[in-house]
Every structure is written in C-alpha cells, then in structure tokens.
C-alpha positions as CSV (number, residue, x, y, z in Angstrom):
1,T,-63.1,225.1,120.7
2,S,-60.9,226.5,117.9
3,D,-62.8,226.9,114.7
4,G,-60.1,225.1,112.8
5,N,-56.9,223.2,113.3
6,F,-53.6,225.0,114.0
7,E,-50.1,223.7,113.8
8,I,-47.4,223.2,116.4
9,R,-44.0,223.1,114.8
10,G,-40.5,222.7,116.0
11,F,-37.8,225.2,115.0
12,V,-34.1,225.0,114.1
13,T,-31.4,227.6,114.5
14,V,-28.1,227.7,112.5
15,T,-25.2,228.6,114.9
16,A,-22.3,228.1,112.5
17,P,-21.5,229.4,110.0
18,N,-23.6,232.4,111.0
19,G,-21.8,235.3,109.3
20,A,-18.3,236.8,108.7
21,E,-16.4,233.4,108.8
22,V,-13.7,232.8,106.2
23,W,-13.5,229.1,105.3
24,A,-10.9,227.9,102.8
25,V,-11.5,225.4,100.0
26,G,-10.6,221.9,101.0
27,E,-10.7,222.5,104.8
28,S,-13.1,220.6,107.0
29,R,-15.4,222.9,108.9
30,N,-18.2,222.2,111.3
31,I,-21.8,223.2,110.5
32,T,-23.7,223.5,113.8
33,W,-27.3,224.0,114.8
34,T,-29.8,223.7,117.6
35,K,-33.4,222.5,117.4
36,Q,-36.6,222.4,119.4
37,G,-39.3,219.9,118.8
38,T,-39.4,216.4,117.5
39,F,-38.3,216.0,113.9
40,T,-35.9,213.2,112.9
41,T,-33.7,214.5,110.1
42,V,-32.6,217.7,108.5
43,K,-31.3,218.8,105.1
44,L,-28.1,220.9,104.8
45,E,-27.7,223.2,101.9
46,Y,-25.5,226.2,100.9
47,S,-25.9,229.1,98.5
48,T,-23.3,231.4,96.9
49,N,-25.8,234.2,96.6
50,A,-27.4,234.2,100.0
51,F,-30.3,232.2,98.8
52,A,-31.5,235.0,96.5
53,N,-31.8,232.4,93.7
54,E,-32.8,228.8,94.5
55,L,-31.2,227.7,91.2
56,Q,-27.8,228.4,92.8
57,T,-28.5,226.3,95.9
58,S,-26.4,223.2,96.4
59,V,-27.2,220.3,98.7
60,I,-24.5,219.4,101.3
61,N,-26.3,216.4,102.7
62,A,-30.0,215.5,102.0
63,S,-30.6,213.8,105.3
64,V,-28.7,214.2,108.6
65,D,-29.9,213.2,112.0
66,G,-31.4,216.3,113.4
67,T,-30.1,215.8,116.9
68,T,-26.8,213.8,116.7
69,G,-25.8,215.2,113.3
70,T,-24.5,218.4,114.7
71,P,-21.7,219.3,114.4
72,Y,-21.5,218.2,110.8
73,A,-18.0,218.1,109.3
74,W,-18.2,219.8,105.9
75,V,-15.3,219.7,103.4
76,I,-15.5,223.2,101.9
77,P,-16.2,223.0,98.1
78,D,-14.6,225.1,95.4
79,A,-17.3,227.7,95.5
80,I,-15.2,230.8,96.1
81,G,-17.3,233.8,97.0
82,S,-18.2,236.3,99.7
83,T,-22.0,235.9,99.8
84,V,-22.3,232.3,101.0
85,R,-24.9,231.1,103.5
86,V,-25.9,227.8,104.9
87,R,-29.5,226.6,105.4
88,V,-30.7,223.8,107.7
89,T,-34.3,222.5,107.0
90,S,-36.5,219.9,108.6
91,N,-37.2,217.0,106.3
92,Q,-40.6,216.5,108.0
93,F,-41.7,220.1,107.8
94,A,-40.3,222.2,104.9
95,S,-41.4,225.4,106.6
96,V,-39.1,224.7,109.5
97,F,-35.7,226.0,108.5
98,D,-33.0,228.5,109.4
99,V,-30.3,230.3,107.4
100,S,-27.0,231.9,108.4
101,D,-27.8,235.3,109.8
102,A,-25.2,237.0,107.5
103,N,-22.8,236.1,104.7
104,F,-19.6,234.2,105.2
105,K,-16.8,233.7,102.7
106,I,-15.3,230.7,100.9
107,A,-11.8,231.5,99.8
108,G,-9.2,229.7,97.9
109,K,-6.0,228.6,99.5
110,V,-2.3,228.8,98.5
111,T,0.7,227.2,100.1
112,L,4.2,228.4,99.3
113,T,6.6,225.5,98.9
114,A,9.8,227.3,97.7
115,P,11.6,229.3,98.9
116,N,10.5,228.1,102.3
117,G,13.5,228.9,104.4
118,G,17.2,228.0,104.4
119,E,17.8,228.4,100.7
120,S,20.8,230.3,99.3
121,W,20.1,231.9,95.9
122,T,22.7,233.8,94.0
123,V,22.0,237.2,92.3
124,G,21.3,236.8,88.6
125,T,20.4,233.1,88.7
126,S,16.9,231.8,87.7
127,Q,15.2,230.1,90.6
128,S,11.7,228.6,90.8
129,V,9.2,230.1,93.2
130,T,6.6,227.2,93.7
131,W,3.3,226.9,95.4
132,I,0.2,224.7,95.7
133,K,-3.3,226.1,95.3
134,Q,-6.7,224.9,96.2
135,G,-9.8,226.3,94.6
136,S,-10.4,228.2,91.3
137,I,-7.8,230.9,91.9
138,A,-7.0,232.3,88.4
139,N,-3.9,234.3,89.0
140,A,-1.2,234.7,91.7
141,K,0.8,237.6,92.9
142,L,4.4,237.2,94.1
143,D,6.3,239.6,96.4
144,Y,9.4,239.4,98.5
145,S,10.5,240.8,101.8
146,T,13.9,242.0,102.9
147,D,13.1,242.3,106.6
148,G,12.1,238.8,107.6
149,G,8.5,239.1,106.6
150,L,7.6,242.3,108.4
151,S,6.7,243.9,105.1
152,Y,6.5,242.9,101.4
153,P,7.1,246.1,99.4
154,N,8.9,244.3,96.5
155,V,6.8,242.9,93.7
156,I,8.2,239.9,91.8
157,V,5.2,239.7,89.5
158,A,1.8,241.4,89.9
159,S,-0.1,238.5,88.2
160,T,0.9,235.1,86.9
161,A,-1.2,232.0,86.2
162,A,-1.9,230.4,89.5
163,G,-2.5,227.0,88.0
164,T,1.1,226.5,86.9
165,G,2.3,226.4,90.6
166,A,5.7,227.8,89.6
167,Y,7.4,231.1,88.5
168,A,10.9,231.5,87.2
169,W,12.4,234.4,89.2
170,T,15.6,236.0,88.2
171,I,17.2,236.8,91.6
172,P,17.6,240.6,92.1
173,D,20.6,242.4,93.6
174,S,19.1,242.3,97.1
175,I,21.8,240.6,99.1
176,G,20.9,239.6,102.6
177,T,19.9,236.8,105.0
178,T,16.4,237.9,105.9
179,R,14.6,237.4,102.6
180,R,11.1,235.8,102.3
181,V,8.6,235.4,99.5
182,R,4.8,235.8,99.6
183,V,2.3,234.3,97.2
184,S,-1.3,235.6,97.2
185,D,-4.5,235.4,95.2
186,A,-4.1,238.3,92.7
187,S,-7.8,239.2,93.2
188,D,-8.0,238.7,96.9
189,S,-5.0,239.8,99.0
190,T,-6.4,238.2,102.1
191,V,-5.6,234.8,100.6
192,F,-1.8,234.3,100.9
193,D,1.1,232.3,102.3
194,T,4.7,233.2,103.0
195,S,8.1,231.5,103.4
196,D,8.1,229.7,106.8
197,A,11.7,231.0,107.5
198,N,14.3,233.3,106.0
199,F,16.3,232.5,102.9
200,T,19.5,234.2,101.7
201,I,20.3,236.1,98.5
202,L,24.1,235.9,97.8
203,A,26.5,237.7,95.6
204,G,28.0,235.6,92.8
205,F,31.8,235.5,92.3
206,T,33.9,234.2,89.4
207,L,37.7,234.0,90.1
208,T,39.4,234.6,86.7
209,A,43.1,234.6,87.8
210,P,44.7,232.4,89.0
211,N,42.2,229.8,87.8
212,G,44.5,226.8,87.3
213,G,47.6,225.9,85.5
214,E,49.5,229.2,86.2
215,V,53.1,229.1,87.5
216,W,53.8,232.0,89.8
217,Q,57.2,232.5,91.2
218,V,58.0,233.4,94.8
219,A,58.3,237.2,95.3
220,S,56.9,238.0,91.8
221,A,54.1,240.6,91.5
222,Q,50.9,239.0,90.2
223,T,47.4,240.2,89.8
224,I,44.5,238.3,91.3
225,S,41.3,239.1,89.3
226,W,37.6,238.3,89.6
227,T,34.2,239.3,88.5
228,N,31.0,239.3,90.5
229,V,27.2,240.0,90.4
230,G,25.5,241.8,93.2
231,T,26.5,244.8,95.2
232,V,29.5,243.8,97.4
233,A,31.7,246.5,99.0
234,N,34.7,244.5,100.2
235,V,36.1,241.0,99.5
236,K,38.4,238.7,101.3
237,L,41.3,236.8,99.5
238,E,42.9,233.6,100.8
239,Y,45.0,230.8,99.4
240,S,45.4,227.1,99.9
241,T,48.4,224.9,99.6
242,D,46.6,221.5,99.7
243,G,44.5,221.7,96.5
244,G,41.6,223.6,98.1
245,S,41.0,221.3,101.0
246,T,41.6,224.2,103.4
247,Y,42.3,227.9,103.1
248,P,44.3,228.8,106.2
249,N,46.3,231.6,104.5
250,T,44.9,235.1,104.3
251,I,46.1,237.3,101.5
252,T,43.9,240.2,102.7
253,A,41.1,240.1,105.2
254,T,39.3,243.0,103.4
255,T,39.9,245.0,100.2
256,L,37.7,247.0,98.0
257,N,35.7,245.0,95.5
258,T,37.5,246.5,92.5
259,G,37.9,243.2,90.6
260,S,41.6,243.0,91.0
261,Y,44.3,242.9,93.7
262,A,48.1,243.2,93.4
263,W,49.8,240.3,95.2
264,T,53.4,239.6,95.9
265,V,53.6,235.8,95.8
266,P,54.8,234.5,99.2
267,D,57.4,231.8,100.0
268,S,54.9,228.9,100.1
269,I,56.2,226.7,97.3
270,T,53.7,224.1,96.3
271,T,52.1,222.5,93.2
272,L,48.7,222.5,94.9
273,A,47.9,226.2,95.3
274,R,44.5,227.6,94.9
275,L,42.9,231.0,95.6
276,R,39.6,231.9,97.0
277,V,37.6,235.2,96.8
278,S,34.6,235.8,99.1
279,D,32.3,238.5,100.3
280,V,33.6,239.9,103.6
281,V,30.0,240.1,104.9
282,N,28.9,236.6,103.9
283,A,31.7,234.0,103.4
284,N,29.2,231.7,101.7
285,A,29.4,234.0,98.6
286,L,32.7,232.8,97.1
287,D,34.6,231.3,94.2
288,V,37.9,229.4,94.1
289,S,40.4,228.5,91.4
290,N,39.1,225.7,89.2
291,A,42.4,223.9,89.3
292,N,45.7,223.9,91.0
293,V,48.3,226.7,90.6
294,K,52.1,226.2,91.0
C-alpha cells in the first residue's frame, strides 16, 4: 500500500475572460469556466495587477454554484486598467483555482449626446458638445470630422475635464453638411464615441438693408447690403410681397458675396415687401428683413 495518503482533487479552468478582452465600465459581461470533480461552490475574484499583490484583489462573488453558476453575469466595476485578470477558486479546496491566462482590459466608456446628427450650427456661435461618461475618466479630447467620420484631423480641444460632460465650442468656419464630432478618453484613444449621423455647419447672414421701414420707389436705384460669417462665395437675393410668407421673386440667382448689390426696384408695389439673402450652396443659411418695406 501507499506509505501515506494522497489527495484526489478536482480542477477548474477559466474560459472567459482569458486575455485580450476589452470590457467597459458598467457593461454586463459573462465570466465562464469549466470544472472537473465534485465541489459545490466557487469564489470569483478579480485583480487589477494580475494577482501580483493579493491586497489589490477584489471579490466579485464569494459563493457561486460551481456547475450552474457559469456563465456569471458580471457588471464591470470602475477599475480601469490593462492588467486585469479573473480568478475562480473552489470554496472546498483553496488549492483548486484557475486564473485568466493573460491580462484583459477594463476601460471607461463615453457616449456623445450632441451633436449627434441633424443639427445645423452657425459659424461663430457657441454650441455645447455634450457627452456621458462611465468610469473614472479624468479628461476628454474632442475632434471633428469634415468627411462624414472617415477621419478626425481637426482638434476642438486636446484635453478638457471629462466629468463636466459638456464643452462650449465656438463653431469654426468649416461650412458643410458632413460634419461629425468625436469624444475620447484623453489618455486612451481606443475609448471614444462619435456623432451617429452628420450635422451641418452653416454660414451666418445679417441683412442690413432693407431691414424694415424703408420706402423704396419703383425704378429707383437702391443698395441691398448684408454681412456674414463663414466663407461663402456667392449669394442669392429674393424678395417677398406678402410680408415674408413666400419668396417667389428672384432678384439674382447668384452674385458674388461682396456684401452689397445694386438693385433697380421693380414695379411690384406693396407695403409688405421683405428681402432675403442666402447662401447659393445651402439655402438654409439665410437672413430676411426684420420688418416690412414699402
């Protein structure tokens, strides 16, 4: 016979997370394992330093059914790091355990809420870029795209406090309809979110004459004038005879954006005239007389 007793033990094998996964704070992810042998319950733990220091080990669940407990739905804690591992241990035999084969990563999470698609923001105005964060992300980086999100070469701000969830952005002279914004963890560029769809940056116009109250006679020579922000090559000028309800009358379909246009007043006698100036490329960028012209 054997001179002394020996031990027959079961064994357990962690199958997920087993290395290279990226799990975001707040998400529900499955811890899975297999086992051989009869032991009733297991303890689940994680470490942010690959179990190099037991003082940095945290209990996920002290007692889970060893057989039916897998998969175990784990809500990922705010323990951001790239050297995280999970350990599964038999509660009957402390020497029976297994650890993730390699490190996995717990990352923060950001969700961009504005601009998220469909907005029209005017050059020179202050608009709020907003986001929601999960996890202890200290600072956020904001960029914008002019090609529908294919690239983000334009930095809005390299680092701003992530916890505020908002940044006041003075809209640049980047007129177009395929603009998107990206928010990312300033210390981890793999953690980011972008606008779900394109938004528009518009030129801004201010019609200065006629702006209401003027009396312009038929066949007289008058100067239409305006100012604008944003680079616009050509503008369109129209007038209304019903107080601005409609603008069916074109003064000029396109003229250089010089800020003024010489107009010979037509035979359209009315006390309800108004003028409109707009960007030839995007008619949504416009301004109209504040009040009626006669």
